[in-house]
MDTraj code that builds the backbone (N, CA, C; nanometers):
import mdtraj as md
import numpy as np

residues = "MET SER THR GLU ASP ARG LEU LEU ARG LEU GLU ASN ALA MET ALA THR LEU ALA GLU VAL ALA ALA LYS ALA ASN THR ARG MET ASP ARG SER ASP GLU ARG MET THR LYS LEU GLU ASP LEU VAL MET ARG LEU ALA LYS VAL THR THR LYS GLY PHE GLU ASP VAL SER ALA LYS ILE ASN ALA LEU VAL ASP SER GLN MET HIS LEU LEU GLU ALA TYR GLU ARG LEU THR LYS SER GLN GLU LYS THR ASP ASP ASN LEU ARG ASN LEU ILE ALA VAL VAL ASP ARG TYR PHE LYS GLY ARG ASN GLY GLU SER".split()
xyz = np.array([
    [2.9813, -5.9282, 3.5059],
    [2.9855, -5.7718, 3.4998],
    [2.8690, -5.7956, 3.6560],
    [2.9977, -5.6573, 3.7118],
    [2.9729, -5.6288, 3.8370],
    [2.8763, -5.5420, 3.9110],
    [2.8695, -5.5158, 3.9833],
    [2.7146, -5.4554, 4.0301],
    [2.7843, -5.3148, 4.0260],
    [2.8621, -5.3286, 4.0612],
    [2.9415, -5.1843, 4.0736],
    [2.9713, -5.1044, 3.9537],
    [3.0644, -5.2010, 3.8916],
    [3.0662, -5.1815, 3.6951],
    [2.9655, -5.1710, 3.5985],
    [2.7753, -5.2340, 3.6769],
    [2.6601, -5.1788, 3.6361],
    [2.6426, -5.0087, 3.6257],
    [2.6720, -4.9890, 3.8177],
    [2.5797, -4.8595, 3.8771],
    [2.7074, -4.7431, 3.8060],
    [2.8439, -4.7814, 3.7304],
    [2.9538, -4.6656, 3.7397],
    [2.8796, -4.6647, 3.6278],
    [2.8420, -4.7817, 3.5348],
    [2.8351, -4.7217, 3.3638],
    [2.6602, -4.6557, 3.3780],
    [2.6057, -4.7160, 3.4990],
    [2.4620, -4.6405, 3.4759],
    [2.5173, -4.4403, 3.5039],
    [2.5804, -4.4191, 3.6401],
    [2.6205, -4.3144, 3.6103],
    [2.7339, -4.2669, 3.5147],
    [2.7833, -4.3031, 3.4773],
    [2.8062, -4.2289, 3.3508],
    [2.7256, -4.2148, 3.1907],
    [2.6129, -4.2328, 3.2292],
    [2.4994, -4.1985, 3.0567],
    [2.4533, -4.1864, 3.1536],
    [2.3654, -4.1522, 3.2946],
    [2.3325, -4.0182, 3.3100],
    [2.4410, -3.8958, 3.3450],
    [2.4983, -3.8474, 3.3796],
    [2.6533, -3.7990, 3.3251],
    [2.5985, -3.6936, 3.2132],
    [2.6093, -3.8283, 3.0432],
    [2.6609, -3.8081, 2.9109],
    [2.4610, -3.7080, 2.9355],
    [2.3973, -3.8092, 2.9294],
    [2.2132, -3.7130, 2.9517],
    [2.2060, -3.6308, 2.9938],
    [2.2948, -3.6111, 3.1117],
    [2.2684, -3.4452, 3.1704],
    [2.3064, -3.3357, 3.0663],
    [2.4955, -3.3322, 3.0340],
    [2.5074, -3.2541, 2.9571],
    [2.4245, -3.2460, 2.8397],
    [2.3718, -3.3551, 2.7898],
    [2.3197, -3.4008, 2.6467],
    [2.1732, -3.2242, 2.7102],
    [2.1304, -3.3024, 2.7567],
    [1.9398, -3.2010, 2.8238],
    [2.0550, -3.1012, 2.8455],
    [2.1356, -3.0506, 2.8938],
    [2.1573, -2.9363, 2.9279],
    [2.2864, -2.8604, 2.7645],
    [2.3004, -2.8729, 2.6963],
    [2.3400, -2.8370, 2.5484],
    [2.1648, -2.8097, 2.4873],
    [2.1224, -2.8976, 2.5013],
    [1.9647, -2.8551, 2.4458],
    [1.8637, -2.7977, 2.4938],
    [1.9123, -2.7827, 2.6609],
    [1.8887, -2.6651, 2.7195],
    [1.8528, -2.5255, 2.6518],
    [1.9941, -2.4743, 2.6292],
    [2.1019, -2.3827, 2.6005],
    [1.9946, -2.3456, 2.4122],
    [1.9777, -2.4790, 2.4461],
    [1.9850, -2.4246, 2.2127],
    [1.8534, -2.3846, 2.2514],
    [1.7284, -2.4842, 2.2933],
    [1.6146, -2.4287, 2.3368],
    [1.6286, -2.2972, 2.3647],
    [1.6805, -2.2174, 2.4398],
    [1.6879, -2.1050, 2.4956],
    [1.7721, -2.0006, 2.3946],
    [1.8341, -2.0626, 2.3496],
    [1.9316, -1.9466, 2.2113],
    [1.7562, -1.9108, 2.1005],
    [1.6703, -2.0463, 2.0861],
    [1.5835, -2.0244, 1.9742],
    [1.4434, -1.9920, 2.0040],
    [1.4738, -1.9549, 2.1545],
    [1.3621, -1.9406, 2.2474],
    [1.4258, -1.7120, 2.1661],
    [1.5403, -1.7101, 2.2425],
    [1.5328, -1.6126, 2.1967],
    [1.5543, -1.4653, 2.0955],
    [1.5589, -1.5937, 1.9375],
    [1.5775, -1.5619, 1.8429],
    [1.4211, -1.5704, 1.8083],
    [1.3608, -1.6815, 1.8132],
    [1.2083, -1.6281, 1.8169],
    [1.0958, -1.4893, 1.8412],
    [1.1328, -1.4317, 2.0008],
    [1.1107, -1.3706, 1.9898],
    [1.1887, -1.2297, 1.9348],
    [1.2869, -1.2290, 1.8250],
    [1.3144, -1.1417, 1.8371],
    [1.3326, -1.1204, 1.6554],
    [1.2601, -1.3102, 1.6445],
    [1.1393, -1.2453, 1.4561],
    [1.0060, -1.1702, 1.4999],
    [0.9338, -1.2465, 1.6292],
    [0.8555, -1.2380, 1.5805],
    [0.8750, -1.0400, 1.6689],
    [0.9120, -0.9927, 1.7219],
    [0.9725, -0.7913, 1.7127],
    [1.0126, -0.7619, 1.5640],
    [1.0458, -0.8608, 1.5010],
    [1.1156, -0.8273, 1.3824],
    [0.9507, -0.8352, 1.2464],
    [0.8677, -0.9172, 1.2634],
    [0.7732, -0.9059, 1.1824],
    [0.6664, -0.7909, 1.2431],
    [0.6395, -0.8406, 1.3533],
    [0.5256, -0.6864, 1.3936],
    [0.6211, -0.5197, 1.3848],
    [0.7002, -0.5893, 1.3832],
    [0.7789, -0.3793, 1.3004],
    [0.7412, -0.3856, 1.1899],
    [0.7143, -0.5024, 1.1347],
    [0.7565, -0.4918, 0.9862],
    [0.5917, -0.4451, 0.9642],
    [0.5031, -0.5050, 0.9657],
    [0.3201, -0.5379, 0.9848],
    [0.3369, -0.3767, 1.0084],
    [0.3782, -0.3528, 1.0629],
    [0.3045, -0.2050, 1.1274],
    [0.3672, -0.1253, 1.0040],
    [0.4749, -0.1103, 0.9392],
    [0.5258, -0.0411, 0.8485],
    [0.5080, -0.0697, 0.7843],
    [0.4593, -0.1718, 0.7141],
    [0.3671, -0.2206, 0.6233],
    [0.2328, -0.1421, 0.6211],
    [0.1837, -0.1312, 0.6834],
    [0.0235, -0.0925, 0.7666],
    [0.0525, 0.0930, 0.7204],
    [0.2048, 0.1254, 0.7887],
    [0.1411, 0.2342, 0.7344],
    [0.1974, 0.2825, 0.6307],
    [0.2565, 0.2096, 0.5602],
    [0.2618, 0.2565, 0.4318],
    [0.1550, 0.2459, 0.3384],
    [0.0655, 0.1158, 0.3546],
    [-0.0453, 0.1256, 0.2779],
    [-0.1610, 0.2487, 0.3371],
    [-0.1429, 0.3326, 0.4431],
    [-0.2056, 0.3950, 0.5158],
    [-0.2049, 0.5429, 0.4033],
    [-0.0574, 0.5204, 0.4054],
    [-0.0122, 0.6502, 0.3902],
    [-0.0085, 0.6308, 0.1503],
    [-0.0327, 0.5237, 0.0663],
    [-0.0734, 0.5361, -0.0057],
    [-0.2285, 0.5107, -0.1006],
    [-0.3259, 0.4687, 0.0234],
    [-0.4280, 0.5205, 0.1018],
    [-0.4635, 0.6285, 0.0073],
    [-0.4076, 0.6873, 0.1214],
    [-0.4687, 0.8663, 0.1531],
    [-0.3683, 0.9407, 0.0541],
    [-0.3043, 0.8987, -0.0548],
    [-0.2421, 0.9615, -0.1665],
    [-0.3752, 0.9345, -0.2864],
    [-0.4053, 0.7442, -0.2432],
    [-0.4856, 0.7989, -0.3711],
    [-0.6185, 0.8467, -0.3629],
    [-0.6452, 0.8621, -0.2141],
    [-0.8190, 0.9522, -0.2113],
    [-0.7584, 1.0314, -0.2558],
    [-0.6390, 1.1220, -0.2234],
    [-0.6377, 1.2444, -0.3130],
    [-0.6398, 1.2764, -0.4070],
    [-0.5862, 1.1999, -0.4900],
    [-0.5598, 1.1368, -0.6237],
    [-0.7263, 1.1795, -0.7328],
    [-0.8047, 1.0410, -0.6335],
    [-0.8817, 1.0105, -0.6948],
    [-0.9864, 1.1386, -0.6569],
    [-1.0196, 1.3024, -0.5546],
    [-1.0241, 1.3625, -0.5595],
    [-1.0122, 1.5291, -0.6662],
    [-0.9206, 1.4611, -0.6962],
    [-0.8226, 1.5839, -0.8040],
    [-0.8595, 1.5550, -0.8984],
    [-0.9201, 1.4591, -0.9315],
    [-0.9120, 1.3181, -1.0662],
    [-1.1386, 1.4768, -1.1199],
    [-1.1462, 1.3673, -0.9801],
    [-1.3336, 1.4398, -0.9520],
    [-1.3370, 1.5251, -1.0198],
    [-1.2705, 1.6750, -0.9502],
    [-1.2579, 1.8148, -0.9296],
    [-1.2435, 1.8363, -1.0454],
    [-1.1163, 1.7698, -1.1167],
    [-1.1418, 1.8300, -1.2427],
    [-1.1974, 1.7694, -1.3534],
    [-1.3142, 1.6706, -1.3748],
    [-1.3440, 1.5892, -1.4549],
    [-1.5729, 1.7045, -1.3920],
    [-1.5133, 1.7454, -1.3110],
    [-1.6052, 1.8487, -1.2548],
    [-1.5730, 2.0413, -1.4126],
    [-1.4737, 2.0417, -1.3264],
    [-1.3583, 2.1296, -1.4277],
    [-1.3724, 2.1439, -1.5796],
    [-1.3835, 2.0068, -1.6503],
    [-1.3817, 1.9886, -1.7378],
    [-1.5623, 1.9836, -1.8416],
    [-1.6142, 1.9576, -1.7086],
    [-1.7758, 1.9175, -1.7801],
    [-1.7757, 2.0686, -1.7744],
    [-1.7651, 2.1840, -1.6991],
    [-1.8173, 2.3243, -1.7403],
    [-1.7722, 2.3755, -1.8300],
    [-1.6121, 2.3855, -1.8598],
    [-1.5932, 2.3696, -1.9581],
    [-1.5868, 2.3327, -2.1175],
    [-1.6544, 2.2738, -2.1148],
    [-1.7734, 2.1795, -2.2064],
    [-1.9027, 2.2537, -2.2264],
    [-1.9895, 2.2175, -2.1576],
    [-2.1494, 2.3924, -2.1271],
    [-2.0584, 2.4609, -2.2110],
    [-1.9296, 2.5214, -2.1485],
    [-1.9294, 2.6966, -2.1648],
    [-1.8833, 2.7418, -2.2870],
    [-1.8037, 2.6115, -2.3557],
    [-1.7612, 2.5973, -2.5276],
    [-1.9070, 2.5581, -2.5437],
    [-1.9616, 2.5048, -2.5354],
    [-2.1325, 2.4901, -2.5845],
    [-2.1837, 2.6034, -2.6030],
    [-2.2003, 2.6848, -2.5278],
    [-2.2411, 2.8195, -2.4948],
    [-2.1904, 2.8870, -2.6541],
    [-2.0327, 2.8959, -2.6085],
    [-1.9504, 3.0263, -2.6495],
    [-1.9547, 2.9543, -2.8304],
    [-2.0142, 2.8399, -2.8181],
    [-2.0654, 2.7921, -3.0110],
    [-2.1478, 2.8484, -3.0089],
    [-2.2420, 2.8572, -2.9599],
    [-2.3609, 2.8381, -3.0186],
    [-2.3868, 3.0482, -3.0385],
    [-2.3166, 3.0693, -2.9182],
    [-2.2972, 3.2682, -2.9567],
    [-2.2256, 3.3662, -3.0732],
    [-2.1339, 3.2265, -3.0744],
    [-2.0780, 3.2336, -3.2549],
    [-2.1514, 3.2729, -3.3682],
    [-2.1665, 3.1069, -3.3225],
    [-2.3098, 3.0814, -3.4269],
    [-2.3753, 3.1904, -3.4188],
    [-2.4150, 3.2772, -3.4026],
    [-2.5298, 3.3622, -3.3754],
    [-2.5357, 3.5061, -3.4714],
    [-2.4041, 3.5031, -3.3827],
    [-2.2857, 3.6592, -3.4433],
    [-2.2637, 3.6176, -3.5821],
    [-2.1980, 3.5770, -3.6073],
    [-2.2145, 3.5247, -3.7813],
    [-2.3221, 3.5165, -3.8111],
    [-2.4511, 3.4754, -3.7763],
    [-2.5501, 3.5063, -3.8450],
    [-2.5733, 3.5829, -3.8291],
    [-2.6054, 3.7172, -3.7360],
    [-2.6057, 3.8480, -3.7809],
    [-2.5260, 3.9066, -3.8911],
    [-2.4093, 3.8661, -3.8279],
    [-2.2795, 3.9513, -3.9595],
    [-2.2908, 3.9223, -4.1000],
    [-2.3275, 3.7873, -4.1325],
    [-2.3792, 3.7117, -4.2740],
    [-2.5256, 3.8291, -4.3299],
    [-2.6200, 3.8515, -4.1689],
    [-2.7356, 3.9031, -4.3078],
    [-2.7150, 4.0279, -4.3341],
    [-2.6231, 4.1274, -4.1943],
    [-2.5629, 4.2815, -4.1936],
    [-2.5325, 4.2916, -4.3404],
    [-2.3834, 4.1750, -4.3702],
    [-2.3146, 4.1771, -4.5056],
    [-2.4538, 4.1751, -4.6551],
    [-2.5289, 4.0751, -4.6508],
    [-2.6002, 4.0144, -4.7309],
    [-2.6632, 4.1733, -4.7549],
    [-2.7390, 4.2593, -4.6664],
    [-2.8448, 4.3197, -4.7005],
    [-2.7818, 4.5145, -4.7216],
    [-2.6175, 4.5103, -4.6897],
    [-2.5419, 4.5972, -4.7559],
    [-2.5351, 4.5296, -4.8462],
    [-2.5382, 4.4416, -4.9210],
    [-2.5000, 4.3795, -5.0319],
    [-2.6315, 4.4970, -5.1843],
    [-2.7381, 4.4108, -5.1100],
    [-2.8872, 4.4222, -5.1907],
    [-2.8932, 4.2845, -5.1970],
    [-2.8245, 4.2467, -5.1206],
    [-2.8713, 4.0371, -5.1357],
    [-2.9892, 4.0380, -5.0955],
    [-3.0773, 3.9616, -5.0480],
    [-3.2367, 3.8768, -4.9668],
    [-3.1735, 3.8440, -4.9075],
])
top = md.Topology()
chain = top.add_chain()
for i, resn in enumerate(residues, 1):
    res = top.add_residue(resn, chain, resSeq=i)
    for name in ("N", "CA", "C"):
        top.add_atom(name, md.element.get_by_symbol(name[0]), res)
traj = md.Trajectory(xyz[None], top)
């Protein structure tokens, strides 16, 4: 094989390599664009998720506050009920003594 043939084959191989490299660069550019879009998407999802967690956390905090107020109200109601029960027992005792005294019972 002559030197000219070798040079021609080498030039053809170099041209083929240049085409392959150009295609690879195009694919890399597309991959970079896709990665950038994916990064943007992940960041948007992270922001939306964070906002969602903040909203849920605020609602949970409001629910806990509400439950604490209900518990306090329940405790006040329980104390009031106990006082009412004591007053009712006292009233029943007074009424019983009154009727026992009217009926001649001691």
